[in-house]
Steps between C-alpha positions, in 0.01 A plus 500: 500500500626847412524741792633848554453827312414338164228286656369803692474701178316216329253473787447877503434506124249217538329691780480818287358302206231358731405844629482643146222250422283620790204735443601869504379577854670191644817580307506856636445379856768231487750751356428736791547218751825400332633857531401497867675167558825633356531718808329284762581146398538213746880478467797598286504169316374504141355152540274617780374797298445283193305245702281780639441643152415156359251441783350841430467414130329170596250690715422755230472238225259290705297805597476620139399151384228484768379851421575621852473880521839663549383670822450158656851396400688803630259598775283802565591864462737483797742285296438659161803723544817348649642852533200620703517189717872560559436862601236382747738238643779754541266748667375241749843355579660847516242638740513199731851573621481878498268540795284745306204281509 
């Protein structure tokens, strides 16, 4: 079995090809989640990120095939914007230690 950077690139290209075949709204959502995961991924290892992305592609493919509305896949409005969620998390965690309430 081939491992290392060449295998990682092959897996990533396969993942991107899978996401290109998704309906437009699913494709847009999975691209946004991928950008988010670049900064907040589980570890520094490429294999871990690729496994997460492949699982995400599985979820989106199954949901699209079943006709599941995108909102049910990614959650309600609270999770519609990873950036907004991050701001909320920072605000809550920042205020907890400041003593300001």
